[in-house]
mmCIF file as Biopython writes it, N, C-alpha, C and O atoms, coordinates in Angstrom:
data_model
#
loop_
_atom_site.group_PDB
_atom_site.id
_atom_site.type_symbol
_atom_site.label_atom_id
_atom_site.label_alt_id
_atom_site.label_comp_id
_atom_site.label_asym_id
_atom_site.label_entity_id
_atom_site.label_seq_id
_atom_site.pdbx_PDB_ins_code
_atom_site.Cartn_x
_atom_site.Cartn_y
_atom_site.Cartn_z
_atom_site.occupancy
_atom_site.B_iso_or_equiv
_atom_site.auth_seq_id
_atom_site.auth_asym_id
_atom_site.pdbx_PDB_model_num
ATOM 1   N N  . MET A ? 1  ? 7.243   -20.000 7.768   1.0 0.0 1  A 1 
ATOM 2   C CA . MET A ? 1  ? 7.525   -18.635 7.319   1.0 0.0 1  A 1 
ATOM 3   C C  . MET A ? 1  ? 7.524   -17.731 8.557   1.0 0.0 1  A 1 
ATOM 4   O O  . MET A ? 1  ? 6.585   -17.751 9.352   1.0 0.0 1  A 1 
ATOM 5   N N  . ASN A ? 2  ? 8.570   -16.953 8.702   1.0 0.0 2  A 1 
ATOM 6   C CA . ASN A ? 2  ? 8.652   -16.106 9.883   1.0 0.0 2  A 1 
ATOM 7   C C  . ASN A ? 2  ? 7.835   -14.824 9.722   1.0 0.0 2  A 1 
ATOM 8   O O  . ASN A ? 2  ? 7.376   -14.486 8.631   1.0 0.0 2  A 1 
ATOM 9   N N  . LYS A ? 3  ? 7.671   -14.133 10.826  1.0 0.0 3  A 1 
ATOM 10  C CA . LYS A ? 3  ? 6.818   -12.941 10.846  1.0 0.0 3  A 1 
ATOM 11  C C  . LYS A ? 3  ? 7.339   -11.853 9.902   1.0 0.0 3  A 1 
ATOM 12  O O  . LYS A ? 3  ? 6.554   -11.184 9.230   1.0 0.0 3  A 1 
ATOM 13  N N  . LEU A ? 4  ? 8.641   -11.683 9.856   1.0 0.0 4  A 1 
ATOM 14  C CA . LEU A ? 4  ? 9.230   -10.658 8.985   1.0 0.0 4  A 1 
ATOM 15  C C  . LEU A ? 4  ? 8.915   -10.945 7.515   1.0 0.0 4  A 1 
ATOM 16  O O  . LEU A ? 4  ? 8.571   -10.032 6.764   1.0 0.0 4  A 1 
ATOM 17  N N  . GLN A ? 5  ? 9.032   -12.197 7.109   1.0 0.0 5  A 1 
ATOM 18  C CA . GLN A ? 5  ? 8.728   -12.562 5.727   1.0 0.0 5  A 1 
ATOM 19  C C  . GLN A ? 5  ? 7.253   -12.338 5.415   1.0 0.0 5  A 1 
ATOM 20  O O  . GLN A ? 5  ? 6.910   -11.881 4.324   1.0 0.0 5  A 1 
ATOM 21  N N  . LYS A ? 6  ? 6.383   -12.657 6.362   1.0 0.0 6  A 1 
ATOM 22  C CA . LYS A ? 6  ? 4.948   -12.434 6.167   1.0 0.0 6  A 1 
ATOM 23  C C  . LYS A ? 6  ? 4.650   -10.948 5.988   1.0 0.0 6  A 1 
ATOM 24  O O  . LYS A ? 6  ? 3.824   -10.570 5.157   1.0 0.0 6  A 1 
ATOM 25  N N  . LEU A ? 7  ? 5.326   -10.111 6.768   1.0 0.0 7  A 1 
ATOM 26  C CA . LEU A ? 7  ? 5.134   -8.668  6.639   1.0 0.0 7  A 1 
ATOM 27  C C  . LEU A ? 7  ? 5.632   -8.161  5.291   1.0 0.0 7  A 1 
ATOM 28  O O  . LEU A ? 7  ? 4.999   -7.305  4.674   1.0 0.0 7  A 1 
ATOM 29  N N  . HIS A ? 8  ? 6.764   -8.686  4.837   1.0 0.0 8  A 1 
ATOM 30  C CA . HIS A ? 8  ? 7.275   -8.297  3.514   1.0 0.0 8  A 1 
ATOM 31  C C  . HIS A ? 8  ? 6.292   -8.704  2.414   1.0 0.0 8  A 1 
ATOM 32  O O  . HIS A ? 8  ? 6.049   -7.949  1.472   1.0 0.0 8  A 1 
ATOM 33  N N  . ASP A ? 9  ? 5.738   -9.893  2.547   1.0 0.0 9  A 1 
ATOM 34  C CA . ASP A ? 9  ? 4.758   -10.359 1.561   1.0 0.0 9  A 1 
ATOM 35  C C  . ASP A ? 9  ? 3.515   -9.471  1.575   1.0 0.0 9  A 1 
ATOM 36  O O  . ASP A ? 9  ? 2.991   -9.106  0.523   1.0 0.0 9  A 1 
ATOM 37  N N  . LYS A ? 10 ? 3.052   -9.127  2.774   1.0 0.0 10 A 1 
ATOM 38  C CA . LYS A ? 10 ? 1.883   -8.263  2.919   1.0 0.0 10 A 1 
ATOM 39  C C  . LYS A ? 10 ? 2.167   -6.890  2.319   1.0 0.0 10 A 1 
ATOM 40  O O  . LYS A ? 10 ? 1.308   -6.302  1.662   1.0 0.0 10 A 1 
ATOM 41  N N  . PHE A ? 11 ? 3.375   -6.383  2.549   1.0 0.0 11 A 1 
ATOM 42  C CA . PHE A ? 11 ? 3.781   -5.095  1.996   1.0 0.0 11 A 1 
ATOM 43  C C  . PHE A ? 11 ? 3.721   -5.124  0.468   1.0 0.0 11 A 1 
ATOM 44  O O  . PHE A ? 11 ? 3.246   -4.174  -0.155  1.0 0.0 11 A 1 
ATOM 45  N N  . GLU A ? 12 ? 4.197   -6.198  -0.124  1.0 0.0 12 A 1 
ATOM 46  C CA . GLU A ? 12 ? 4.192   -6.333  -1.589  1.0 0.0 12 A 1 
ATOM 47  C C  . GLU A ? 12 ? 2.762   -6.348  -2.135  1.0 0.0 12 A 1 
ATOM 48  O O  . GLU A ? 12 ? 2.485   -5.743  -3.170  1.0 0.0 12 A 1 
ATOM 49  N N  . VAL A ? 13 ? 1.867   -7.031  -1.446  1.0 0.0 13 A 1 
ATOM 50  C CA . VAL A ? 13 ? 0.463   -7.084  -1.876  1.0 0.0 13 A 1 
ATOM 51  C C  . VAL A ? 13 ? -0.138  -5.679  -1.845  1.0 0.0 13 A 1 
ATOM 52  O O  . VAL A ? 13 ? -0.807  -5.265  -2.792  1.0 0.0 13 A 1 
ATOM 53  N N  . VAL A ? 14 ? 0.098   -4.953  -0.763  1.0 0.0 14 A 1 
ATOM 54  C CA . VAL A ? 14 ? -0.439  -3.602  -0.638  1.0 0.0 14 A 1 
ATOM 55  C C  . VAL A ? 14 ? 0.180   -2.682  -1.686  1.0 0.0 14 A 1 
ATOM 56  O O  . VAL A ? 14 ? -0.510  -1.830  -2.246  1.0 0.0 14 A 1 
ATOM 57  N N  . ALA A ? 15 ? 1.466   -2.844  -1.954  1.0 0.0 15 A 1 
ATOM 58  C CA . ALA A ? 15 ? 2.128   -2.025  -2.976  1.0 0.0 15 A 1 
ATOM 59  C C  . ALA A ? 15 ? 1.491   -2.251  -4.348  1.0 0.0 15 A 1 
ATOM 60  O O  . ALA A ? 15 ? 1.309   -1.299  -5.107  1.0 0.0 15 A 1 
ATOM 61  N N  . ARG A ? 16 ? 1.153   -3.495  -4.673  1.0 0.0 16 A 1 
ATOM 62  C CA . ARG A ? 16 ? 0.479   -3.786  -5.942  1.0 0.0 16 A 1 
ATOM 63  C C  . ARG A ? 16 ? -0.922  -3.189  -5.969  1.0 0.0 16 A 1 
ATOM 64  O O  . ARG A ? 16 ? -1.371  -2.706  -7.009  1.0 0.0 16 A 1 
ATOM 65  N N  . GLN A ? 17 ? -1.613  -3.219  -4.837  1.0 0.0 17 A 1 
ATOM 66  C CA . GLN A ? 17 ? -2.944  -2.618  -4.761  1.0 0.0 17 A 1 
ATOM 67  C C  . GLN A ? 17 ? -2.860  -1.105  -4.962  1.0 0.0 17 A 1 
ATOM 68  O O  . GLN A ? 17 ? -3.715  -0.511  -5.619  1.0 0.0 17 A 1 
ATOM 69  N N  . ILE A ? 18 ? -1.832  -0.491  -4.395  1.0 0.0 18 A 1 
ATOM 70  C CA . ILE A ? 18 ? -1.628  0.948   -4.571  1.0 0.0 18 A 1 
ATOM 71  C C  . ILE A ? 18 ? -1.397  1.263   -6.047  1.0 0.0 18 A 1 
ATOM 72  O O  . ILE A ? 18 ? -1.984  2.198   -6.590  1.0 0.0 18 A 1 
ATOM 73  N N  . GLU A ? 19 ? -0.554  0.487   -6.676  1.0 0.0 19 A 1 
ATOM 74  C CA . GLU A ? 19 ? -0.259  0.699   -8.096  1.0 0.0 19 A 1 
ATOM 75  C C  . GLU A ? 19 ? -1.526  0.566   -8.942  1.0 0.0 19 A 1 
ATOM 76  O O  . GLU A ? 19 ? -1.759  1.371   -9.844  1.0 0.0 19 A 1 
ATOM 77  N N  . SER A ? 20 ? -2.327  -0.431  -8.655  1.0 0.0 20 A 1 
ATOM 78  C CA . SER A ? 20 ? -3.579  -0.641  -9.387  1.0 0.0 20 A 1 
ATOM 79  C C  . SER A ? 20 ? -4.541  0.531   -9.171  1.0 0.0 20 A 1 
ATOM 80  O O  . SER A ? 20 ? -5.196  0.988   -10.108 1.0 0.0 20 A 1 
ATOM 81  N N  . THR A ? 21 ? -4.616  1.000   -7.950  1.0 0.0 21 A 1 
ATOM 82  C CA . THR A ? 21 ? -5.499  2.124   -7.636  1.0 0.0 21 A 1 
ATOM 83  C C  . THR A ? 21 ? -5.024  3.389   -8.330  1.0 0.0 21 A 1 
ATOM 84  O O  . THR A ? 21 ? -5.840  4.166   -8.825  1.0 0.0 21 A 1 
ATOM 85  N N  . GLU A ? 22 ? -3.718  3.604   -8.373  1.0 0.0 22 A 1 
ATOM 86  C CA . GLU A ? 22 ? -3.173  4.768   -9.080  1.0 0.0 22 A 1 
ATOM 87  C C  . GLU A ? 22 ? -3.513  4.701   -10.571 1.0 0.0 22 A 1 
ATOM 88  O O  . GLU A ? 22 ? -3.811  5.721   -11.193 1.0 0.0 22 A 1 
ATOM 89  N N  . ASP A ? 23 ? -3.467  3.495   -11.134 1.0 0.0 23 A 1 
ATOM 90  C CA . ASP A ? 23 ? -3.839  3.316   -12.539 1.0 0.0 23 A 1 
ATOM 91  C C  . ASP A ? 23 ? -5.310  3.674   -12.758 1.0 0.0 23 A 1 
ATOM 92  O O  . ASP A ? 23 ? -5.654  4.298   -13.762 1.0 0.0 23 A 1 
ATOM 93  N N  . LYS A ? 24 ? -6.168  3.285   -11.834 1.0 0.0 24 A 1 
ATOM 94  C CA . LYS A ? 24 ? -7.598  3.597   -11.936 1.0 0.0 24 A 1 
ATOM 95  C C  . LYS A ? 24 ? -7.838  5.098   -11.833 1.0 0.0 24 A 1 
ATOM 96  O O  . LYS A ? 24 ? -8.709  5.642   -12.513 1.0 0.0 24 A 1 
ATOM 97  N N  . ILE A ? 25 ? -7.069  5.759   -10.985 1.0 0.0 25 A 1 
ATOM 98  C CA . ILE A ? 25 ? -7.182  7.218   -10.867 1.0 0.0 25 A 1 
ATOM 99  C C  . ILE A ? 25 ? -6.786  7.873   -12.187 1.0 0.0 25 A 1 
ATOM 100 O O  . ILE A ? 25 ? -7.447  8.805   -12.646 1.0 0.0 25 A 1 
ATOM 101 N N  . THR A ? 26 ? -5.722  7.393   -12.787 1.0 0.0 26 A 1 
ATOM 102 C CA . THR A ? 26 ? -5.264  7.927   -14.075 1.0 0.0 26 A 1 
ATOM 103 C C  . THR A ? 26 ? -6.339  7.762   -15.146 1.0 0.0 26 A 1 
ATOM 104 O O  . THR A ? 26 ? -6.583  8.680   -15.929 1.0 0.0 26 A 1 
ATOM 105 N N  . VAL A ? 27 ? -6.979  6.599   -15.184 1.0 0.0 27 A 1 
ATOM 106 C CA . VAL A ? 27 ? -8.046  6.356   -16.152 1.0 0.0 27 A 1 
ATOM 107 C C  . VAL A ? 27 ? -9.200  7.340   -15.914 1.0 0.0 27 A 1 
ATOM 108 O O  . VAL A ? 27 ? -9.745  7.907   -16.861 1.0 0.0 27 A 1 
ATOM 109 N N  . CYS A ? 28 ? -9.560  7.533   -14.662 1.0 0.0 28 A 1 
ATOM 110 C CA . CYS A ? 28 ? -10.635 8.475   -14.341 1.0 0.0 28 A 1 
ATOM 111 C C  . CYS A ? 28 ? -10.276 9.893   -14.795 1.0 0.0 28 A 1 
ATOM 112 O O  . CYS A ? 28 ? -11.109 10.598  -15.366 1.0 0.0 28 A 1 
ATOM 113 N N  . ILE A ? 29 ? -9.052  10.295  -14.543 1.0 0.0 29 A 1 
ATOM 114 C CA . ILE A ? 29 ? -8.603  11.630  -14.945 1.0 0.0 29 A 1 
ATOM 115 C C  . ILE A ? 29 ? -8.641  11.758  -16.463 1.0 0.0 29 A 1 
ATOM 116 O O  . ILE A ? 29 ? -9.102  12.765  -17.002 1.0 0.0 29 A 1 
ATOM 117 N N  . ASP A ? 30 ? -8.153  10.727  -17.143 1.0 0.0 30 A 1 
ATOM 118 C CA . ASP A ? 30 ? -8.156  10.746  -18.608 1.0 0.0 30 A 1 
ATOM 119 C C  . ASP A ? 30 ? -9.569  10.836  -19.177 1.0 0.0 30 A 1 
ATOM 120 O O  . ASP A ? 30 ? -9.780  11.417  -20.242 1.0 0.0 30 A 1 
ATOM 121 N N  . ASN A ? 31 ? -10.531 10.263  -18.467 1.0 0.0 31 A 1 
ATOM 122 C CA . ASN A ? 31 ? -11.922 10.265  -18.919 1.0 0.0 31 A 1 
ATOM 123 C C  . ASN A ? 31 ? -12.751 11.370  -18.267 1.0 0.0 31 A 1 
ATOM 124 O O  . ASN A ? 31 ? -13.977 11.388  -18.374 1.0 0.0 31 A 1 
ATOM 125 N N  . ASP A ? 32 ? -12.068 12.284  -17.594 1.0 0.0 32 A 1 
ATOM 126 C CA . ASP A ? 32 ? -12.723 13.412  -16.933 1.0 0.0 32 A 1 
ATOM 127 C C  . ASP A ? 32 ? -13.826 12.948  -15.972 1.0 0.0 32 A 1 
ATOM 128 O O  . ASP A ? 32 ? -14.939 13.474  -15.969 1.0 0.0 32 A 1 
ATOM 129 N N  . GLN A ? 33 ? -13.471 11.937  -15.152 1.0 0.0 33 A 1 
ATOM 130 C CA . GLN A ? 33 ? -14.406 11.387  -14.174 1.0 0.0 33 A 1 
ATOM 131 C C  . GLN A ? 33 ? -13.929 11.696  -12.760 1.0 0.0 33 A 1 
ATOM 132 O O  . GLN A ? 33 ? -12.762 12.018  -12.534 1.0 0.0 33 A 1 
ATOM 133 N N  . ASP A ? 34 ? -14.859 11.590  -11.819 1.0 0.0 34 A 1 
ATOM 134 C CA . ASP A ? 34 ? -14.556 11.830  -10.414 1.0 0.0 34 A 1 
ATOM 135 C C  . ASP A ? 34 ? -13.586 10.771  -9.891  1.0 0.0 34 A 1 
ATOM 136 O O  . ASP A ? 34 ? -13.748 9.584   -10.175 1.0 0.0 34 A 1 
ATOM 137 N N  . THR A ? 35 ? -12.582 11.196  -9.131  1.0 0.0 35 A 1 
ATOM 138 C CA . THR A ? 35 ? -11.596 10.264  -8.579  1.0 0.0 35 A 1 
ATOM 139 C C  . THR A ? 35 ? -11.708 10.095  -7.072  1.0 0.0 35 A 1 
ATOM 140 O O  . THR A ? 35 ? -10.908 9.378   -6.471  1.0 0.0 35 A 1 
ATOM 141 N N  . SER A ? 36 ? -12.686 10.742  -6.455  1.0 0.0 36 A 1 
ATOM 142 C CA . SER A ? 36 ? -12.744 10.759  -4.988  1.0 0.0 36 A 1 
ATOM 143 C C  . SER A ? 36 ? -12.807 9.363   -4.382  1.0 0.0 36 A 1 
ATOM 144 O O  . SER A ? 36 ? -12.191 9.117   -3.344  1.0 0.0 36 A 1 
ATOM 145 N N  . ARG A ? 37 ? -13.535 8.451   -5.005  1.0 0.0 37 A 1 
ATOM 146 C CA . ARG A ? 37 ? -13.611 7.072   -4.492  1.0 0.0 37 A 1 
ATOM 147 C C  . ARG A ? 37 ? -12.224 6.435   -4.460  1.0 0.0 37 A 1 
ATOM 148 O O  . ARG A ? 37 ? -11.829 5.818   -3.471  1.0 0.0 37 A 1 
ATOM 149 N N  . TRP A ? 38 ? -11.503 6.599   -5.556  1.0 0.0 38 A 1 
ATOM 150 C CA . TRP A ? 38 ? -10.173 5.991   -5.657  1.0 0.0 38 A 1 
ATOM 151 C C  . TRP A ? 38 ? -9.156  6.738   -4.797  1.0 0.0 38 A 1 
ATOM 152 O O  . TRP A ? 38 ? -8.235  6.128   -4.254  1.0 0.0 38 A 1 
ATOM 153 N N  . ASP A ? 39 ? -9.320  8.059   -4.673  1.0 0.0 39 A 1 
ATOM 154 C CA . ASP A ? 39 ? -8.429  8.837   -3.810  1.0 0.0 39 A 1 
ATOM 155 C C  . ASP A ? 39 ? -8.522  8.337   -2.369  1.0 0.0 39 A 1 
ATOM 156 O O  . ASP A ? 39 ? -7.509  8.182   -1.687  1.0 0.0 39 A 1 
ATOM 157 N N  . TYR A ? 40 ? -9.751  8.088   -1.919  1.0 0.0 40 A 1 
ATOM 158 C CA . TYR A ? 40 ? -9.969  7.597   -0.558  1.0 0.0 40 A 1 
ATOM 159 C C  . TYR A ? 40 ? -9.318  6.224   -0.377  1.0 0.0 40 A 1 
ATOM 160 O O  . TYR A ? 40 ? -8.642  5.972   0.619   1.0 0.0 40 A 1 
ATOM 161 N N  . LYS A ? 41 ? -9.535  5.339   -1.359  1.0 0.0 41 A 1 
ATOM 162 C CA . LYS A ? 41 ? -8.947  4.001   -1.280  1.0 0.0 41 A 1 
ATOM 163 C C  . LYS A ? 41 ? -7.420  4.079   -1.273  1.0 0.0 41 A 1 
ATOM 164 O O  . LYS A ? 41 ? -6.757  3.356   -0.529  1.0 0.0 41 A 1 
ATOM 165 N N  . LEU A ? 42 ? -6.872  4.956   -2.103  1.0 0.0 42 A 1 
ATOM 166 C CA . LEU A ? 42 ? -5.425  5.120   -2.165  1.0 0.0 42 A 1 
ATOM 167 C C  . LEU A ? 42 ? -4.875  5.594   -0.825  1.0 0.0 42 A 1 
ATOM 168 O O  . LEU A ? 42 ? -3.849  5.097   -0.360  1.0 0.0 42 A 1 
ATOM 169 N N  . GLU A ? 43 ? -5.549  6.543   -0.213  1.0 0.0 43 A 1 
ATOM 170 C CA . GLU A ? 43 ? -5.112  7.044   1.087   1.0 0.0 43 A 1 
ATOM 171 C C  . GLU A ? 43 ? -5.099  5.929   2.131   1.0 0.0 43 A 1 
ATOM 172 O O  . GLU A ? 43 ? -4.150  5.816   2.906   1.0 0.0 43 A 1 
ATOM 173 N N  . LYS A ? 44 ? -6.132  5.119   2.154   1.0 0.0 44 A 1 
ATOM 174 C CA . LYS A ? 44 ? -6.210  4.006   3.112   1.0 0.0 44 A 1 
ATOM 175 C C  . LYS A ? 44 ? -5.109  2.980   2.855   1.0 0.0 44 A 1 
ATOM 176 O O  . LYS A ? 44 ? -4.511  2.462   3.798   1.0 0.0 44 A 1 
ATOM 177 N N  . LEU A ? 45 ? -4.843  2.686   1.595   1.0 0.0 45 A 1 
ATOM 178 C CA . LEU A ? 45 ? -3.786  1.738   1.258   1.0 0.0 45 A 1 
ATOM 179 C C  . LEU A ? 45 ? -2.409  2.273   1.641   1.0 0.0 45 A 1 
ATOM 180 O O  . LEU A ? 45 ? -1.558  1.522   2.118   1.0 0.0 45 A 1 
ATOM 181 N N  . GLN A ? 46 ? -2.193  3.560   1.432   1.0 0.0 46 A 1 
ATOM 182 C CA . GLN A ? 46 ? -0.911  4.154   1.804   1.0 0.0 46 A 1 
ATOM 183 C C  . GLN A ? 46 ? -0.724  4.134   3.320   1.0 0.0 46 A 1 
ATOM 184 O O  . GLN A ? 46 ? 0.384   3.917   3.809   1.0 0.0 46 A 1 
ATOM 185 N N  . ASP A ? 47 ? -1.803  4.359   4.058   1.0 0.0 47 A 1 
ATOM 186 C CA . ASP A ? 47 ? -1.738  4.260   5.518   1.0 0.0 47 A 1 
ATOM 187 C C  . ASP A ? 47 ? -1.372  2.841   5.944   1.0 0.0 47 A 1 
ATOM 188 O O  . ASP A ? 47 ? -0.546  2.640   6.834   1.0 0.0 47 A 1 
ATOM 189 N N  . LYS A ? 48 ? -2.000  1.865   5.295   1.0 0.0 48 A 1 
ATOM 190 C CA . LYS A ? 48 ? -1.732  0.460   5.606   1.0 0.0 48 A 1 
ATOM 191 C C  . LYS A ? 48 ? -0.275  0.106   5.284   1.0 0.0 48 A 1 
ATOM 192 O O  . LYS A ? 48 ? 0.391   -0.584  6.056   1.0 0.0 48 A 1 
ATOM 193 N N  . GLU A ? 49 ? 0.205   0.586   4.140   1.0 0.0 49 A 1 
ATOM 194 C CA . GLU A ? 49 ? 1.586   0.331   3.739   1.0 0.0 49 A 1 
ATOM 195 C C  . GLU A ? 49 ? 2.564   0.925   4.753   1.0 0.0 49 A 1 
ATOM 196 O O  . GLU A ? 49 ? 3.566   0.299   5.099   1.0 0.0 49 A 1 
ATOM 197 N N  . TYR A ? 50 ? 2.269   2.130   5.224   1.0 0.0 50 A 1 
ATOM 198 C CA . TYR A ? 50 ? 3.127   2.787   6.211   1.0 0.0 50 A 1 
ATOM 199 C C  . TYR A ? 50 ? 3.171   1.979   7.515   1.0 0.0 50 A 1 
ATOM 200 O O  . TYR A ? 50 ? 4.240   1.796   8.098   1.0 0.0 50 A 1 
ATOM 201 N N  . LYS A ? 51 ? 2.022   1.504   7.962   1.0 0.0 51 A 1 
ATOM 202 C CA . LYS A ? 51 ? 1.973   0.723   9.206   1.0 0.0 51 A 1 
ATOM 203 C C  . LYS A ? 51 ? 2.771   -0.569  9.075   1.0 0.0 51 A 1 
ATOM 204 O O  . LYS A ? 51 ? 3.482   -0.966  9.998   1.0 0.0 51 A 1 
ATOM 205 N N  . ILE A ? 52 ? 2.649   -1.220  7.926   1.0 0.0 52 A 1 
ATOM 206 C CA . ILE A ? 52 ? 3.412   -2.446  7.694   1.0 0.0 52 A 1 
ATOM 207 C C  . ILE A ? 52 ? 4.907   -2.135  7.682   1.0 0.0 52 A 1 
ATOM 208 O O  . ILE A ? 52 ? 5.705   -2.874  8.258   1.0 0.0 52 A 1 
ATOM 209 N N  . GLN A ? 53 ? 5.282   -1.037  7.020   1.0 0.0 53 A 1 
ATOM 210 C CA . GLN A ? 53 ? 6.696   -0.649  6.974   1.0 0.0 53 A 1 
ATOM 211 C C  . GLN A ? 53 ? 7.236   -0.390  8.377   1.0 0.0 53 A 1 
ATOM 212 O O  . GLN A ? 53 ? 8.365   -0.768  8.686   1.0 0.0 53 A 1 
ATOM 213 N N  . CYS A ? 54 ? 6.449   0.243   9.213   1.0 0.0 54 A 1 
ATOM 214 C CA . CYS A ? 54 ? 6.864   0.496   10.601  1.0 0.0 54 A 1 
ATOM 215 C C  . CYS A ? 54 ? 7.066   -0.814  11.354  1.0 0.0 54 A 1 
ATOM 216 O O  . CYS A ? 54 ? 8.018   -0.949  12.123  1.0 0.0 54 A 1 
ATOM 217 N N  . GLN A ? 55 ? 6.176   -1.775  11.137  1.0 0.0 55 A 1 
ATOM 218 C CA . GLN A ? 55 ? 6.316   -3.076  11.786  1.0 0.0 55 A 1 
ATOM 219 C C  . GLN A ? 55 ? 7.580   -3.793  11.312  1.0 0.0 55 A 1 
ATOM 220 O O  . GLN A ? 55 ? 8.290   -4.411  12.106  1.0 0.0 55 A 1 
ATOM 221 N N  . ILE A ? 56 ? 7.850   -3.703  10.016  1.0 0.0 56 A 1 
ATOM 222 C CA . ILE A ? 56 ? 9.057   -4.324  9.460   1.0 0.0 56 A 1 
ATOM 223 C C  . ILE A ? 56 ? 10.300  -3.702  10.075  1.0 0.0 56 A 1 
ATOM 224 O O  . ILE A ? 56 ? 11.211  -4.413  10.499  1.0 0.0 56 A 1 
ATOM 225 N N  . GLU A ? 57 ? 10.337  -2.376  10.124  1.0 0.0 57 A 1 
ATOM 226 C CA . GLU A ? 57 ? 11.500  -1.687  10.689  1.0 0.0 57 A 1 
ATOM 227 C C  . GLU A ? 57 ? 11.671  -2.019  12.162  1.0 0.0 57 A 1 
ATOM 228 O O  . GLU A ? 57 ? 12.798  -2.171  12.634  1.0 0.0 57 A 1 
ATOM 229 N N  . LYS A ? 58 ? 10.581  -2.133  12.887  1.0 0.0 58 A 1 
ATOM 230 C CA . LYS A ? 58 ? 10.654  -2.470  14.306  1.0 0.0 58 A 1 
ATOM 231 C C  . LYS A ? 58 ? 11.248  -3.876  14.490  1.0 0.0 58 A 1 
ATOM 232 O O  . LYS A ? 58 ? 12.100  -4.089  15.352  1.0 0.0 58 A 1 
ATOM 233 N N  . LEU A ? 59 ? 10.788  -4.828  13.670  1.0 0.0 59 A 1 
ATOM 234 C CA . LEU A ? 59 ? 11.312  -6.181  13.761  1.0 0.0 59 A 1 
ATOM 235 C C  . LEU A ? 59 ? 12.786  -6.242  13.352  1.0 0.0 59 A 1 
ATOM 236 O O  . LEU A ? 59 ? 13.587  -6.929  13.987  1.0 0.0 59 A 1 
ATOM 237 N N  . GLN A ? 60 ? 13.130  -5.529  12.301  1.0 0.0 60 A 1 
ATOM 238 C CA . GLN A ? 60 ? 14.526  -5.518  11.854  1.0 0.0 60 A 1 
ATOM 239 C C  . GLN A ? 60 ? 15.419  -4.858  12.891  1.0 0.0 60 A 1 
ATOM 240 O O  . GLN A ? 60 ? 16.559  -5.279  13.090  1.0 0.0 60 A 1 
ATOM 241 N N  . GLY A ? 61 ? 14.915  -3.840  13.544  1.0 0.0 61 A 1 
ATOM 242 C CA . GLY A ? 61 ? 15.683  -3.160  14.588  1.0 0.0 61 A 1 
ATOM 243 C C  . GLY A ? 61 ? 15.916  -4.068  15.781  1.0 0.0 61 A 1 
ATOM 244 O O  . GLY A ? 61 ? 16.960  -4.005  16.429  1.0 0.0 61 A 1 
ATOM 245 N N  . GLY A ? 62 ? 14.935  -4.914  16.066  1.0 0.0 62 A 1 
ATOM 246 C CA . GLY A ? 62 ? 15.041  -5.846  17.181  1.0 0.0 62 A 1 
ATOM 247 C C  . GLY A ? 62 ? 15.959  -6.998  16.888  1.0 0.0 62 A 1 
ATOM 248 O O  . GLY A ? 62 ? 16.523  -7.588  17.809  1.0 0.0 62 A 1 
ATOM 249 N N  . VAL A ? 63 ? 16.129  -7.344  15.599  1.0 0.0 63 A 1 
ATOM 250 C CA . VAL A ? 63 ? 16.963  -8.471  15.194  1.0 0.0 63 A 1 
ATOM 251 C C  . VAL A ? 63 ? 18.439  -8.095  15.233  1.0 0.0 63 A 1 
ATOM 252 O O  . VAL A ? 63 ? 19.294  -8.924  15.541  1.0 0.0 63 A 1 
ATOM 253 N N  . ARG A ? 64 ? 18.725  -6.839  14.917  1.0 0.0 64 A 1 
ATOM 254 C CA . ARG A ? 64 ? 20.128  -6.399  14.801  1.0 0.0 64 A 1 
ATOM 255 C C  . ARG A ? 64 ? 20.822  -6.350  16.112  1.0 0.0 64 A 1 
ATOM 256 O O  . ARG A ? 64 ? 22.000  -6.000  16.173  1.0 0.0 64 A 1 
#
């Protein structure tokens, strides 16, 4: 498996984690609970997703 494919796979995993975290935030909001824990996790996951996307774009730019 090449590096680009591994990055795409990693991106998909993080995207699913983001979706799950967003669902947890929604549940907290619906139950009038604090979301700060999940907000922090979501921010970190979005940062990770952005870094992976940058790596993917860099590799794709180098391939072309």
